[in-house]
C-alpha positions in Angstrom: -22.5 -8.8 10.6 -23.6 -6.6 7.6 -23.4 -3.3 9.5 -19.9 -3.7 11.0 -18.0 -3.3 7.7 -20.2 -0.4 6.8 -19.4 1.3 10.1 -15.7 1.0 9.4 -15.8 2.0 5.7 -18.1 5.0 6.2 -16.0 6.2 9.1 -12.8 5.7 7.1 -14.3 7.6 4.1 -15.4 10.6 6.2 -12.1 10.6 8.1 -9.9 10.5 5.0 -12.1 13.1 3.1 -12.0 15.4 6.1 -8.3 15.1 6.4 -7.8 16.0 2.7 -7.3 19.7 2.7 -8.3 22.0 -0.1 -5.5 23.9 -1.8 -6.6 27.1 0.0 -6.5 25.4 3.4 -3.1 23.9 2.8 -1.7 27.2 1.7 -3.1 29.0 4.8 -1.3 26.5 7.0 1.9 26.9 5.0 1.9 30.6 4.2 -0.5 32.2 6.6 -1.8 35.4 5.0 1.3 35.8 2.8 1.5 35.5 -1.0 4.6 33.3 -1.0 7.4 31.7 1.0 10.9 32.2 -0.2 14.1 30.3 0.8 17.5 29.6 -0.6 18.1 26.5 -2.7 21.5 25.7 -1.3 22.8 25.2 -4.8 25.3 27.6 -6.3 23.8 29.3 -9.3 20.4 29.4 -11.0 17.8 26.6 -10.6 14.5 25.4 -12.0 11.6 24.4 -9.7 8.3 22.7 -9.9 5.2 24.9 -9.6 4.5 23.7 -6.1 8.0 24.4 -5.0 8.6 20.8 -3.6 11.2 19.9 -6.3 14.1 21.8 -7.8 17.2 21.1 -9.8 20.2 23.0 -11.3 19.5 24.6 -14.7 20.2 21.9 -17.3 19.4 19.1 -14.8 21.7 17.0 -12.6 23.3 15.1 -15.5 25.3 18.2 -16.5 25.7 19.5 -12.9 29.3 19.6 -11.6 29.5 21.0 -8.1 33.3 21.6 -8.3 32.7 24.1 -11.1 30.0 26.1 -9.3 30.9 29.7 -8.4 32.4 29.9 -4.9 31.7 33.5 -4.1 29.5 34.0 -1.1 25.9 34.5 -2.3 24.2 37.8 -1.7 21.9 38.1 1.3 18.5 36.6 0.5 16.7 39.9 1.5 18.3 41.7 -1.4 16.6 39.4 -3.9 13.1 40.0 -2.6 10.8 42.3 -4.5 11.1 45.9 -3.4 8.1 47.4 -1.5 6.9 43.9 -0.5 5.8 43.2 3.1 8.4 40.7 4.3 8.5 38.6 7.5 11.5 36.5 8.4 11.0 33.0 9.7 14.1 31.4 11.2 14.4 27.9 12.6 17.0 25.4 13.8 17.3 22.2 15.9 18.8 22.0 19.3 18.4 20.0 22.5 16.3 21.5 25.3 16.5 20.6 28.9 13.3 19.1 30.2 12.1 17.4 33.4 13.1 14.0 31.8 16.5 15.1 30.4 17.1 16.4 26.9 14.6 16.7 24.0 15.3 17.4 20.3 13.3 20.5 19.6 12.8 22.9 16.7 13.7 26.4 17.8 11.9 29.1 15.9 12.1 32.9 15.8 9.0 34.5 14.3 6.9 37.6 15.0 3.7 35.9 15.9 1.9 39.3 16.2 2.3 39.9 12.4 -0.9 39.5 10.4 1.0 37.4 7.9 1.2 34.6 10.5 -2.6 34.2 10.7 -3.6 30.5 10.1 -0.1 29.1 10.5 -0.4 28.5 14.3 -3.3 28.1 16.7 -2.9 29.5 20.2 -4.6 27.2 22.6 -4.0 29.0 25.9 -1.9 31.7 27.4 -0.7 34.6 25.2 1.9 35.3 22.5 5.5 36.2 23.4 6.1 40.0 23.5 9.7 40.4 24.8 13.0 38.8 25.1 13.0 35.8 27.5 9.4 34.7 26.5 8.5 31.8 24.3 5.4 29.8 23.4 5.5 26.0 23.0 3.6 23.4 21.1 1.3 21.0 23.0 3.5 18.1 21.8 6.6 19.8 23.4 4.8 20.4 26.7 3.6 16.8 26.8 6.9 15.3 26.0 9.0 17.6 28.2 6.7 17.5 31.3 6.7 21.3 31.3 3.6 23.6 31.3 2.6 27.2 30.6 4.2 29.4 33.2 7.3 27.2 33.7 10.8 27.9 32.4 12.7 26.1 29.6 16.4 26.3 28.9 18.0 25.2 25.6 21.3 23.3 26.3 24.1 25.8 26.4 21.9 28.8 27.0 22.9 31.1 29.9 19.4 32.0 31.0 16.0 30.3 30.9 12.9 31.3 28.9 9.4 31.6 30.3 6.7 29.7 28.5 3.8 32.2 28.2 1.5 30.2 25.9 0.7 26.9 24.3 0.0 26.5 20.6 -0.3 23.9 17.9 0.7 23.6 14.3 -2.4 22.3 12.5 -0.4 20.1 10.2 2.2 18.9 12.7 0.4 18.1 16.0 3.2 15.9 17.2 6.0 18.4 16.5 8.0 19.7 19.5 8.7 23.3 18.8 9.1 26.6 20.7 8.8 30.1 19.2 10.4 33.3 20.5 10.4 36.9 19.1 13.0 37.5 16.3 16.6 37.7 17.5 16.0 36.6 21.1 16.6 32.8 20.9 19.0 31.4 18.3 21.5 34.2 18.1 22.0 34.5 21.9 22.2 30.6 22.2 24.9 30.5 19.5 26.9 33.2 21.3 26.7 31.3 24.6 27.7 27.9 23.1 30.6 29.6 21.2 32.0 30.9 24.5 31.8 27.4 26.1 32.8 25.3 23.0 29.4 23.8 22.5 27.5 23.0 19.3 25.9 25.9 17.5 22.5 25.9 16.0 22.5 26.1 12.2 19.7 28.5 11.4 17.5 28.0 8.3 15.9 31.3 7.1 12.8 31.5 5.0 10.7 34.6 4.3 7.0 35.2 4.1 6.3 37.7 1.3 3.1 39.7 0.6 3.2 41.8 -2.6 -0.6 42.4 -3.1 -2.4 42.5 -6.4 -2.2 39.2 -8.4 0.4 37.9 -5.9 3.7 36.2 -6.9 3.2 35.1 -10.5 5.0 32.2 -12.4 7.2 34.7 -14.1 8.2 36.2 -10.8 9.0 32.7 -9.5 11.2 32.0 -12.5 13.0 35.3 -11.9 13.7 34.3 -8.3 14.9 30.8 -9.5 17.5 32.6 -11.6 18.9 34.0 -8.3 19.0 30.6 -6.7 15.8 30.9 -4.7 12.9 28.4 -4.3 9.4 30.0 -4.1 6.1 28.5 -2.9 3.6 30.9 -4.4 -0.1 30.9 -3.5 -1.1 32.3 -7.0 1.0 29.6 -8.8 -0.3 26.7 -6.8 -3.9 27.8 -7.2 -3.4 28.4 -11.0 -0.4 26.3 -12.0 1.2 26.8 -15.4 1.1 24.2 -18.2 3.9 21.6 -18.2 5.3 23.1 -21.3 5.9 26.4 -19.4 7.9 24.6 -16.6 11.7 24.6 -17.4 12.3 21.9 -14.8 10.3 19.4 -16.9 12.3 20.2 -20.0 15.6 19.3 -18.1 14.2 16.3 -16.2 11.2 14.1 -16.9 8.1 15.1 -14.8 7.7 11.5 -13.6 11.0 11.9 -11.7 9.3 14.4 -9.4 5.9 12.7 -9.0 5.3 10.5 -5.9 1.8 9.2 -6.6 3.0 5.7 -7.7 0.9 3.5 -9.9 -2.7 4.4 -9.1 -4.1 1.8 -11.5 -2.3 -1.0 -9.6 -3.4 0.5 -6.3 -7.0 0.7 -7.4 -6.9 -2.9 -8.7 -5.6 -4.1 -5.4 -8.2 -2.1 -3.5 -11.0 -3.5 -5.7 -9.7 -7.1 -5.2 -9.5 -6.7 -1.4 -13.0 -5.1 -1.3 -14.4 -7.9 -3.5 -12.9 -10.6 -1.3 -14.2 -8.9 1.8 -17.8 -8.8 0.3 -17.4 -12.5 -0.5 -16.4 -13.3 3.1 -19.4 -11.4 4.4 -21.7 -13.2 2.0 -20.3 -16.6 3.0 -20.8 -15.7 6.7 -24.2 -14.1 6.3 -25.5 -16.7 3.9 -25.8 -19.5 6.5 -27.3 -17.0 8.9 -30.1 -16.3 6.4 -30.4 -20.0 5.9 -31.0 -20.5 9.6 -33.8 -18.0 9.5 -35.3 -19.5 6.4 -35.1 -23.0 7.9 -36.8 -21.9 11.1 -39.5 -20.2 9.1 -40.1 -23.1 6.7 -43.5 -23.8 8.2 -44.7 -20.2 7.5 -43.2 -20.5 4.0 -45.0 -23.8 3.6 -48.3 -22.1 4.5 -47.7 -19.5 1.8 -47.3 -22.4 -0.7 -50.4 -24.1 0.7 -52.4 -21.0 0.1 -51.5 -20.6 -3.6 -48.0 -19.1 -3.5 -45.5 -20.4 -6.0 -41.7 -20.6 -5.9 -41.4 -16.9 -7.0 -43.3 -15.8 -3.9 -41.1 -17.9 -1.6 -37.9 -16.6 -3.2 -39.3 -13.0 -3.0 -40.1 -13.4 0.7 -36.6 -14.7 1.6 -34.9 -12.2 -0.7 -37.0 -9.4 0.8 -35.7 -10.4 4.2 -32.1 -10.0 3.0 -33.0 -6.7 1.3 -34.6 -5.4 4.5 -31.7 -6.5 6.7 -29.2 -5.1 4.2 -31.1 -1.7 4.2 -31.3 -1.6 8.0 -27.6 -2.5 8.2 -26.8 0.2 5.6 -28.6 3.0 7.5 -27.4 1.8 10.9 -23.8 1.3 9.8 -23.6 4.6 8.0 -25.1 6.6 10.9 -23.0 4.9 13.5 -19.8 5.4 11.3 -20.5 9.1 10.9 -21.4 9.6 14.5 -18.2 7.8 15.7 -16.1 10.0 13.4 -17.7 13.2 14.7 -17.3 12.1 18.3 -13.8 10.7 17.9 -12.5 13.7 15.9 -9.8 14.7 18.4 -8.6 11.1 18.6 -8.5 10.7 14.8 -6.7 14.0 14.3 -4.1 13.0 16.9 -3.6 9.7 15.2 -3.2 11.3 11.8 -1.1 14.1 13.2 -3.0 17.0 11.6 -6.3 18.8 12.1 -9.2 18.3 9.7 -10.1 21.2 7.4 -13.7 20.5 8.4 -16.1 17.6 8.0 -16.3 16.8 4.3 -19.4 14.8 3.8 -19.7 13.1 0.4 -23.3 11.9 0.1 -22.7 9.9 -3.1 -19.8 8.1 -1.5 -21.7 7.4 1.7 -24.7 6.2 -0.4 -22.4 3.9 -2.4 -21.0 2.4 0.8 -24.5 1.9 2.2 -25.5 0.3 -1.1 -22.8 -2.3 -0.5 -24.7 -3.5 2.6 -27.9 -3.8 0.7 -26.2 -5.7 -2.2 -24.4 -7.9 0.3 -27.6 -8.7 2.1 -29.3 -9.5 -1.1 -26.5 -11.7 -2.4 -26.3 -13.6 0.9 -30.0 -14.4 0.8 -29.9 -15.8 -2.8 -28.8 -19.3 -2.0 -31.2 -19.7 1.0 -34.0 -18.2 -1.1 -33.5 -20.7 -3.9 -33.1 -23.6 -1.5 -36.4 -22.6 0.4 -38.3 -22.3 -2.9 -37.3 -25.8 -4.0 -38.8 -27.5 -1.0 -42.3 -29.0 -1.5 -45.2 -27.7 0.5 -45.6 -31.0 2.3 -41.9 -31.1 3.3 -42.1 -27.5 4.6 -45.2 -28.2 6.7 -44.1 -31.6 8.1 -40.4 -30.6 8.6 -39.1 -33.1 6.2 -35.8 -32.3 4.6 -36.5 -33.6 1.2 -33.9 -34.7 -1.4 -32.0 -32.3 -3.6 -29.8 -33.2 -6.5 -26.3 -31.9 -6.4 -25.4 -29.0 -8.7 -23.1 -30.3 -11.4 -22.4 -27.0 -13.1 -20.9 -25.2 -10.1 -18.0 -27.7 -9.5 -17.1 -27.5 -13.2 -16.9 -23.7 -13.0 -14.9 -23.9 -9.8 -12.4 -26.3 -11.4 -12.0 -24.0 -14.4 -11.5 -21.0 -12.0 -8.9 -22.9 -10.0 -7.0 -23.9 -13.1 -7.2 -20.4 -14.6 -6.3 -18.7 -11.3 -3.3 -20.9 -10.8 -2.1 -20.3 -14.4 -2.5 -16.5 -14.0 -0.6 -16.6 -10.7 2.2 -18.6 -12.2 2.3 -16.2 -15.2 2.5 -13.3 -12.8 5.8 -14.7 -11.6 7.2 -13.8 -15.0 5.2 -10.7 -15.7 6.2 -7.1 -15.1 3.2 -6.4 -12.9 4.4 -9.4 -10.9 2.6 -9.3 -7.5 -0.5 -7.6 -8.9 -1.1 -10.5 -11.4 -0.2 -13.1 -8.7 -2.8 -11.5 -6.3 -5.5 -11.5 -9.0 -4.8 -15.1 -10.0 -4.8 -16.2 -6.4 -8.1 -14.5 -5.8 -9.6 -16.2 -8.8 -8.3 -19.6 -7.7 -9.7 -19.0 -4.2 -13.1 -18.3 -5.7 -12.8 -21.5 -7.6 -12.1 -23.5 -4.5 -15.1 -21.8 -2.8 -17.2 -23.1 -5.7 -15.7 -26.5 -5.3 -16.4 -26.6 -1.6 -19.6 -28.7 -1.8 -17.7 -31.4 -3.7 -14.7 -31.2 -1.3 -17.1 -31.5 1.7 -18.5 -34.7 0.1 -15.0 -36.1 -0.2 -14.4 -35.5 3.5 -17.4 -37.7 4.2 -15.4 -40.8 3.3 -13.3 -40.3 6.4 -16.3 -41.0 8.6 -15.8 -44.8 8.6 -12.6 -44.5 10.7 -14.1 -42.1 13.3 -15.9 -42.8 16.6 -19.7 -42.5 16.8 -20.2 -38.8 17.7 -17.7 -37.3 15.2 -18.9 -39.8 12.6 -22.5 -38.6 13.0 -21.4 -34.9 12.9 -19.3 -35.5 9.7 -22.1 -37.4 7.9 -24.6 -34.7 9.0 -22.4 -32.0 7.6 -22.0 -34.0 4.3 -25.7 -34.7 3.9 -26.5 -31.0 4.4 -23.9 -29.4 2.2 -26.2 -26.4 1.6 -25.5 -25.2 5.1 -22.1 -26.7 5.5 -20.4 -25.5 2.3 -20.9 -21.7 2.8 -19.5 -21.9 6.4 -16.6 -24.0 5.3 -16.0 -21.6 2.4 -16.0 -18.6 4.9 -13.4 -20.4 7.1 -11.4 -21.3 3.9 -11.2 -17.7 2.8 -10.1 -16.3 6.1 -7.5 -19.1 6.7 -6.2 -18.9 3.1 -5.4 -15.2 3.6 -3.7 -15.9 6.9 -1.7 -18.8 5.6 -0.6 -16.8 2.5 0.7 -13.9 4.6 2.2 -16.2 7.2 4.0 -18.2 4.6 5.3 -15.1 2.8 6.5 -13.5 6.1 8.2 -16.7 7.3 9.9 -17.2 3.9 11.1 -13.5 4.0 12.3 -14.0 7.5 14.4 -17.0 6.5 15.8 -15.0 3.6 16.7 -12.0 5.8 18.4 -14.3 8.3 20.5 -15.8 5.5 21.4 -12.4 4.1 22.1 -10.8 7.4 25.6 -9.4 7.7 26.9 -8.4 11.2 28.4 -5.0 11.8 30.7 -6.2 14.5 31.9 -9.6 15.9 29.2 -11.4 17.8 29.0 -10.3 21.4 30.8 -7.0 20.9 29.5 -3.4 20.8 30.4 0.2 20.3 29.2 3.3 22.3 29.8 6.8 20.9 28.7 10.3 21.6 26.6 11.7 18.8 27.8 15.3 19.2 31.4 16.3 19.3 30.6 19.0 21.8 30.0 16.3 24.4 33.6 15.2 24.4 34.2 16.3 28.0 31.6 13.9 29.2 32.8 10.8 27.3 35.1 9.6 30.1 32.1 9.5 32.5 30.0 7.8 29.8 32.7 5.1 29.5 32.6 4.5 33.3 28.8 4.2 33.2 29.1 1.6 30.4 31.6 -0.5 32.5 29.3 -0.3 35.5 26.0 -1.3 33.9 27.0 -3.9 31.4 29.0 -7.2 31.9 32.1 -6.2 29.9 35.1 -8.5 29.4 37.2 -5.8 27.7 36.8 -2.2 26.8 38.8 -0.4 24.1 38.6 3.4 24.3 39.2 5.3 21.1 39.5 9.0 20.2 38.9 11.1 17.1 41.3 13.4 15.4 40.6 17.1 16.0 41.6 20.2 14.0 40.6 23.5 15.6 38.0 23.5 18.4 37.2 20.0 19.8 33.5 20.9 19.8 33.4 21.3 16.0 31.2 18.8 14.2 32.7 16.6 11.5 33.0 18.4 8.2 31.9 21.7 9.8 32.9 24.7 7.7 32.5 27.4 10.3 35.5 29.4 11.4 37.9 27.6 13.7 36.9 24.2 12.5 38.9 21.9 10.3 39.4 18.2 9.6 41.9 15.5 8.8 41.6 13.6 5.6 43.4 10.4 4.4 44.8 11.2 1.0 44.7 8.3 -1.5 47.6 8.4 -4.0 46.4 9.4 -7.4 47.5 6.3 -9.2 45.5 4.2 -6.6 42.3 6.1 -6.9 39.3 4.5 -8.7 38.8 6.3 -12.0 35.1 5.8 -11.7 34.9 7.8 -8.5 37.5 10.4 -9.5 35.5 11.9 -12.3 32.7 14.2 -11.2 30.3 12.5 -13.7 31.1 9.1 -12.3 31.0 6.1 -14.6 29.1 7.9 -17.4 32.3 9.4 -18.7 33.6 5.9 -19.6 32.4 3.4 -22.3 30.3 0.5 -20.9 33.1 -2.1 -21.4 35.6 0.1 -19.6 33.1 0.6 -16.7 32.7 -3.1 -16.4 36.5 -3.6 -16.2 37.0 -0.8 -13.7 34.3 -2.1 -11.4 36.2 -5.3 -10.9 39.5 -3.3 -10.4 40.9 -3.6 -6.9 41.0 0.2 -6.7 37.2 0.3 -7.0 36.3 -2.3 -4.5 34.4 -0.8 -1.5 34.1 -2.4 1.9 30.6 -3.6 2.8 31.1 -2.4 6.3 30.7 1.1 7.6 31.3 3.0 10.7 31.0 6.6 11.9 34.7 6.9 12.7 36.8 5.0 10.0 39.9 6.8 11.3 40.4 6.5 15.0 43.1 6.8 17.6 43.5 3.7 19.9 45.7 0.9 21.0 45.9 -2.8 20.5 42.8 -3.3 22.6 40.7 -2.1 19.7 42.1 -5.0 17.6 41.4 -7.5 20.4 37.7 -6.4 20.6 37.3 -6.4 16.8 38.7 -10.0 16.8 41.7 -9.0 14.7 44.4 -11.5 15.7 47.0 -10.8 13.0 50.3 -10.8 15.0 51.9 -8.2 12.8 49.1 -5.7 13.3 49.1 -6.1 17.1 52.9 -5.7 17.2 52.8 -2.6 15.0 50.3 -0.9 17.3 52.3 -1.8 20.4 55.4 -0.3 18.7 53.6 2.9 18.0 53.0 2.3 14.2 49.7 3.0 12.5 47.7 0.1 11.1 45.7 0.4 7.9 42.9 -1.8 6.7 42.7 -0.2 3.2 45.6 -0.9 0.9 44.5 1.8 -1.6 45.7 4.4 0.9 49.2 3.1 1.2 52.2 3.6 -1.1 55.7 2.4 -0.3 54.6 1.5 3.3 53.5 5.1 4.0 50.2 6.9 4.3 49.4 10.6 4.0 47.1 12.5 6.3 46.2 16.1 5.3 45.4 18.5 8.1 42.8 21.0 6.7 42.7 24.0 9.1 40.4 26.4 7.2 38.2 24.6 4.7 35.5 27.2 4.3 35.2 28.3 0.6 38.4 26.4 -0.4 36.8 23.0 -0.4 37.9 21.2 -3.6 36.4 17.8 -4.4 37.5 15.7 -7.3 34.7 13.2 -7.5 34.8 11.3 -4.2 38.4 12.5 -3.4 39.2 15.5 -1.3 41.8 17.9 -2.7 41.3 20.8 -0.3 44.7 22.4 0.5 46.3 21.6 3.8 49.4 20.4 5.6 50.4 16.8 4.7 51.7 14.5 7.3 53.3 11.3 6.1 53.3 8.3 8.5 54.7 4.8 8.3 51.9 2.2 8.4 51.4 -1.5 8.7 49.0 -3.0 6.2 46.9 -5.8 7.5 46.4 -8.9 5.3 43.5 -8.7 2.8 41.7 -11.6 4.6 41.4 -9.5 7.9 38.0 -7.8 8.4 38.2 -4.3 9.8 34.4 -3.9 10.4 34.5 -0.4 8.8 37.6 0.8 10.4 40.2 2.0 7.8 43.0 3.3 10.0 44.0 3.0 13.6 46.6 5.5 14.9 48.3 4.7 18.2 48.2 7.7 20.6 52.0 8.0 20.4 52.0 8.3 16.6 49.2 10.9 16.7 51.2 12.9 19.3 54.4 12.7 17.3 52.6 13.9 14.2 51.2 16.9 16.1 47.6 15.7 15.8 45.2 16.7 18.5 42.6 14.2 19.7 39.3 14.2 21.7 37.5 11.2 23.3 34.5 10.0 21.4 33.6 6.4 22.5 34.6 2.8 23.2 34.5 -0.6 21.6 33.7 -3.4 24.1 33.2 -7.1 24.3 30.6 -8.7 26.5 30.3 -11.7 28.8 26.9 -12.7 27.4 24.2 -10.6 25.9 22.9 -7.9 28.3 19.5 -8.4 29.8 16.6 -5.9 29.2 17.0 -4.7 32.8 20.7 -4.0 32.3 20.0 -2.1 29.1 17.3 -0.1 30.8 19.6 0.9 33.6 22.3 2.0 31.2 19.8 4.0 29.1 18.5 5.6 32.3 22.0 6.6 33.4 22.8 8.1 30.0 19.5 10.0 30.0 20.3 11.4 33.4 23.7 12.5 32.0 21.8 14.4 29.3 23.9 12.9 26.5 22.9 11.9 23.0 24.6 8.7 22.3 24.7 5.7 19.9 24.9 2.2 21.4 25.2 -0.8 19.1 25.5 -4.4 20.4 26.0 -7.2 17.8 23.5 -9.9 18.8 23.1 -11.5 15.4 19.9 -11.5 13.4 16.9 -10.5 15.5 14.0 -10.6 13.0 10.8 -11.3 14.9 7.4 -11.4 13.3 5.8 -13.6 16.0 3.4 -10.8 16.9 2.2 -10.5 13.4 1.8 -14.3 13.1 -0.2 -14.3 16.3 -2.5 -11.5 15.2 -3.1 -13.4 11.9 -3.8 -16.6 13.7 -6.2 -14.9 16.1 -8.1 -13.2 13.2 -8.4 -16.5 11.4 -9.5 -18.2 14.6 -12.3 -15.6 15.2 -13.6 -16.0 11.7 -13.4 -19.8 11.9 -15.3 -19.9 15.2 -17.9 -17.5 14.0 -18.5 -19.4 10.7 -18.5 -22.8 12.4 -20.9 -21.4 15.1 -23.3 -20.3 12.4 -23.1 -23.7 10.7 -23.7 -25.4 14.1 -26.7 -23.2 14.8 -28.2 -24.2 11.4 -27.4 -27.9 12.1 -29.2 -27.7 15.4 -32.2 -26.1 13.7 -32.1 -29.0 11.2 -31.6 -31.7 13.7 -34.0 -30.5 16.4 -36.3 -33.5 15.8 -33.3 -35.9 16.0 -32.2 -34.4 19.3 -35.7 -34.7 20.7 -35.7 -38.4 19.7 -32.3 -38.9 21.4 -33.7 -37.3 24.6 -36.9 -39.4 24.4 -35.0 -42.7 24.1 -32.9 -41.9 27.1 -29.6 -40.6 25.6 -27.3 -39.0 28.2 -27.4 -35.2 28.4 -23.8 -34.9 27.3 -24.7 -36.5 23.9 -26.4 -33.2 22.9 -23.3 -31.2 23.8 -20.9 -33.7 22.3 -22.8 -33.8 19.0 -22.9 -30.0 18.8 -19.2 -29.6 19.6 -18.2 -32.1 16.9 -20.5 -30.5 14.4 -18.8 -27.2 15.0 -15.3 -28.8 15.0 -15.9 -30.7 11.8 -16.8 -27.4 9.9 -13.7 -25.8 11.4 -11.4 -28.6 10.5 -12.6 -28.8 6.9 -12.3 -25.0 6.4 -8.9 -24.9 8.0 -7.5 -27.8 5.9 -8.9 -26.4 2.6 -7.8 -22.8 3.5 -4.3 -23.9 4.4 -3.9 -25.6 1.0 -5.4 -22.6 -0.8 -3.2 -20.1 1.0 0.0 -21.6 -0.1 -0.5 -20.7 -3.8 -0.3 -16.9 -3.5 2.7 -17.1 -1.2 4.6 -19.3 -3.6 3.6 -17.0 -6.5 4.9 -13.9 -4.7 8.1 -15.6 -3.7 8.7 -16.8 -7.2 8.1 -13.3 -8.4 10.7 -12.0 -6.0 13.1 -14.7 -7.1 12.7 -13.6 -10.7 13.3 -10.0 -9.9 16.4 -10.8 -7.8 17.8 -13.0 -10.6 17.1 -10.2 -13.2 18.9 -7.7 -11.0 21.8 -10.1 -10.6 22.1 -10.6 -14.4 21.9 -6.8 -15.0 24.5 -6.3 -12.3 26.8 -8.9 -13.9 26.3 -7.3 -17.3 27.2 -3.8 -16.0 30.2 -5.1 -14.1 28.9 -4.5 -10.6 28.9 -8.2 -9.7 31.3 -10.9 -10.7 30.0 -13.9 -12.7 30.9 -16.2 -9.8 28.3 -14.4 -7.6 25.9 -16.9 -6.0 22.3 -17.2 -7.3 19.9 -15.1 -5.1 18.6 -17.0 -2.1 14.8 -16.6 -2.2 13.4 -19.6 -0.1 9.8 -20.7 0.4 9.3 -21.7 4.0 6.1 -23.0 5.5 5.2 -21.7 8.9 4.4 -25.0 10.5 3.8 -23.5 14.0 1.0 -21.2 12.6 -0.4 -24.1 10.5 -0.3 -26.4 13.6 -2.2 -23.8 15.7 -4.8 -23.4 13.0 -5.2 -27.1 12.3 -5.4 -28.2 16.0 -6.0 -25.3 18.4 -8.7 -23.4 16.4 -11.0 -26.4 15.6 -10.6 -27.7 19.1 -11.4 -24.3 20.6 -14.4 -24.0 18.3 -15.7 -27.4 19.3 -15.3 -26.8 23.0 -17.0 -23.4 22.8 -19.9 -24.9 20.9 -20.2 -27.6 23.4 -20.2 -25.2 26.3 -22.9 -22.9 24.9 -25.2 -25.8 23.9 -27.9 -26.8 26.4 -27.5 -30.4 27.5 -31.2 -31.1 27.5 -34.3 -29.8 25.7 -38.0 -30.0 26.4 -39.4 -33.3 25.4 -41.8 -33.1 22.5 -43.4 -35.4 20.0 -41.2 -36.1 17.0 -42.6 -34.8 13.8 -43.9 -37.5 11.4 -41.7 -38.5 8.6 
């Protein structure tokens, strides 16, 4: 019992410390043997960056950054900005789908000269050899596992004209689960892009970075700032190992440093960790204490002999405490050794779980000694109460087996009552405090400690129920009440475990009720949408639609297409040659001023911002979809449950239908065909003003009450054709005859996988929050602790009542009486602990929910003050819902199970013996 937590904590300590890499180890995995890694910032103009290269911003910060005013000339090649005479290695990567034995796998394609000495430490070759010529690649172990391929087999990226032979397997020490293949420079991505360009497929967008080695002192901070002036981001070994002062970092002058830090509130985290550790130690003490009491009670004759031979109370206490100290020391050594050995033996498993290799085992003797000391302290604390109890027994009572009479402690209940009141007050104060949940957790922990201190008194109150119980449970209850010294710790242990379970279960149930209330559907109930993720798959969409109709119980299918400018395979908003787009042009007088200005609302006074946010031009739909502008017929309206007769008639007559009145002026809507965006993209805030050919179409505006589910404009095929707009199939909306079964979904997914398509399938089934598994896990945990604590208390009760059981047997009591009494003794402890724990666990859950309600109300008031929310907005719904099913299981099933288990493991008869005198 004492060693188990030490095993877990010592193993966790060694694992986490070993997984923490030193700066040198991290840099080796990131940079290899190079001095720096350089890449473009993708911002026009100069930038400032943090010393570690993880954060960057335009010079002057984002507040004064206006992308529309950035220079539009094509940036110079990155190679020209690198220091002359430096050793440079290009590292190019991009994502594409690769054909595998199972279908298609999203994979990172990489071109890198793996024979270069600069790569040393970045990859680890496990087997095979490095690629040497065109047509050869190496693959990560994760890719081989997920793809079903192996060293020696061939792999083909989708769209490639020829396969590549896998000649080796490697791993990325920091990304063990990363599917990637590496080929020599110029042999993978460029040939693939050429092949897909010929077939109209989707090209890979390469991302180029450069490993640079300059020698000497490496890339200094001044060199990094010089590269930033050219729009480059640099990760420098020298700078990370010896970072500059914050005052020398221009980024921190433009933006606060806290904006780029991700550590969070470490003080709060440490406070929570200390609270959890303290409650865990309390739980162990409460469980171990009765176990020590059992040992002390069974050794009372030996302790009595010590007293008979001149030993006083100090000696008795020292003997019992020494037992706790020895057991704690043994548990400390055993637990630490086992924890370390498990970590060493399970290193591959732990590394696979964490997704990265250890830098080496990092043993921290002081930390391991501190963890081991916890076991010693816990053992000593757990033995204090049994030691004091044993020392107070008279020598005669110890030698004769008499129980003696002990007066109840009057101080402890008073302290407990004060702790409960103070904890409840602190928890309630936390609902109004900035630290919120942290204060609530601390107050709840204090209140729980108070209830633990009150447990003996509360156990005494339970004794008054005995008059209404049958004989066996009445005897068990009164025995528990008379011997509160052994009952109270076990009840407190059950109380602590159940309180935590009830608190989490109540919070989760309340949160689930809130999520259900706040849930907003994306589509009408019982409908769905299936689309192809990549525009290059447009030729396979008809087959995809037929598969959908075959595998699911459809009542109606509404096919729709997307507008195309240039090659049908071009992705949306692609800027490559031959690719364009169609934009809906909102009339200038109907544009939201807040969104038209590049600086947003900050360019307006606060009162004007509030007015504009309530303006109809600034009201945004809460629905969203990947294709707000689509080409379809009246079936789309039918599936989307749009029954407006005018809209249906308009589509049938070949007229477009709009769901956004801001886009319509005088019954007409403007579509702009942008054939060559490239460097001519012009954005005015959220509005596109890129030059193109305008096409004005007559449209029908649906009533404001009609919900479009994210669709803004539906063009009938005839209207698109008359306007000279090309289209390509992309997906289908559909309505269902009942929710598909798991088997039907699996069959559909399997067919789509065999087709090798990347798709998106969404079926609106309503709110599907399900935390039943978490609730079950919590109930099982509480049940195990309850049965364990109740079992310990039952063992102590049997040690106490052995003489009574012998008398029962001697006077002819039936064998089942012994089992029945044992079962009820265990059940009584479980019931008392569960009832008290259920009551104690409600407090933190209520406190946390009230904290969330305060935060939600504060956000609502701020939103009203700034004009984002109208005053008529409803008060936030933050309910408190009790999980009656979980409580019922704890109150009935767990005690019943504990009682039955105790009855089963108890012998029905014992050897007859003379009852001790007294």
